[in-house]
C-alpha positions in Angstrom: -25.9 6.7 44.2 -22.3 7.7 45.0 -21.3 4.1 45.4 -22.8 3.2 42.0 -20.9 6.1 40.3 -17.7 5.2 42.1 -18.1 1.5 41.1 -18.7 2.5 37.4 -15.6 4.7 37.4 -13.4 1.9 38.8 -14.8 -0.6 36.4 -14.1 1.6 33.4 -10.6 2.4 34.7 -9.9 -1.3 35.1 -11.0 -1.9 31.5 -8.5 0.7 30.2 -5.7 -0.7 32.4 -6.4 -4.3 31.1 -6.5 -3.0 27.5 -3.2 -1.2 27.9 -1.5 -4.5 28.9 -2.5 -6.3 25.7 -0.2 -4.3 23.4 2.5 -6.2 21.4 6.1 -6.0 22.4 8.6 -4.1 20.3 10.2 -7.5 19.4 7.0 -8.5 17.6 7.5 -6.0 14.8 11.1 -7.3 14.3 9.6 -10.7 13.5 7.2 -9.4 10.8 7.5 -9.0 7.1 8.8 -5.7 5.7 8.4 -4.5 2.2 11.1 -2.5 0.4 10.3 -1.1 -3.0 13.1 -0.3 -5.5 11.3 2.9 -6.2 7.9 4.3 -5.3 7.4 6.8 -8.2 7.7 6.1 -11.9 7.7 8.9 -14.5 6.6 7.8 -18.0 7.5 11.1 -19.5 5.5 11.8 -22.7 3.2 9.0 -23.9 0.8 9.0 -26.8 -2.9 9.3 -26.2 -4.8 6.0 -26.3 -1.7 3.9 -25.7 -1.8 2.2 -22.3 1.4 2.6 -20.3 2.5 -0.1 -17.8 5.2 -0.1 -15.2 6.1 -2.9 -12.8 7.3 -1.8 -9.4 9.5 -4.5 -7.7 9.9 -5.0 -4.0 11.8 -7.3 -1.6 10.6 -8.8 1.6 13.3 -7.6 4.0 11.5 -8.9 7.1 11.5 -12.2 8.9 8.2 -13.8 7.9 6.3 -14.2 4.6 4.9 -11.0 3.1 1.3 -11.1 1.8 0.0 -8.3 -0.3 -3.7 -8.1 0.7 -4.8 -5.5 -1.8 -3.6 -2.9 -4.3 -6.1 -0.3 -5.3 -5.8 2.5 -7.8 -6.9 6.1 -7.2 -9.2 6.0 -10.2 -10.7 3.7 -12.9 -8.0 4.8 -15.4 -5.4 2.8 -13.6 -5.4 -1.0 -13.2 -3.1 -2.7 -10.6 -2.0 -6.3 -10.5 0.4 -7.8 -7.8 2.1 -10.9 -6.5 -0.7 -13.0 -5.1 1.5 -15.7 -3.4 3.3 -15.1 -0.1 6.8 -13.6 -0.6 9.3 -15.4 1.5 12.0 -13.3 3.4 14.7 -12.2 1.0 12.6 -12.9 -2.1 11.1 -10.4 -4.5 7.6 -9.6 -5.7 5.8 -7.0 -7.9 3.0 -4.5 -8.2 2.2 -3.8 -11.8 0.1 -0.7 -12.7 -1.3 0.1 -16.2 -2.5 3.7 -17.0 -5.0 3.8 -19.9 -3.8 7.2 -21.2 -7.2 8.1 -22.6 -7.2 11.8 -21.7 -4.5 14.2 -22.9 -2.5 16.2 -20.4 -0.3 15.7 -17.4 -1.3 13.1 -14.9 -0.3 11.7 -11.5 -2.0 8.5 -10.3 -1.5 6.5 -7.2 -1.8 2.8 -6.2 -2.2 2.0 -2.5 -0.6 -1.2 -1.6 -1.7 -3.0 1.6 0.1 -5.9 3.2 0.9 -7.7 6.5 4.2 -5.9 6.7 5.3 -3.5 9.5 5.0 -0.8 6.9 1.5 -2.1 6.0 0.4 0.7 3.6 2.6 2.1 0.8 1.5 4.5 -1.9 3.1 4.1 -5.3 2.9 6.9 -8.0 2.7 6.9 -11.8 3.1 10.2 -13.6 3.6 11.5 -17.0 2.1 13.6 -19.8 -0.3 12.2 -22.4 0.2 13.9 -25.8 -2.9 14.1 -27.9 -3.1 12.2 -31.1 -3.3 14.2 -34.3 -6.7 14.7 -35.7 -7.1 14.1 -39.5 
């Protein structure tokens, strides 16, 4: 029984040691894409209720390989994202556009989570502002 337990411990230890050796080298990150947004928060200020507000965040691929935005998801259904679908070559620019529907009056802060193949693979962009109610007649 002792031999069986000892064998199991050695086997498990060997698996951890083998797994530790499969990590990527620091040089691998230097060869990846990297996304750099001009700004990560946009303040609309005051906007009228019922008038959608759109802002286009621009970014540059400052890395060494093509950048691919795999997804951009909004924090709620009131915000709709769109983004560059084609790979962005090193040194080139792309976009993430977000539209807030401005249906509810009051201050708001919404986010769009951008996922990509870059070293900084997840970036959160923010939209904020204050929706002013329309006058009732």
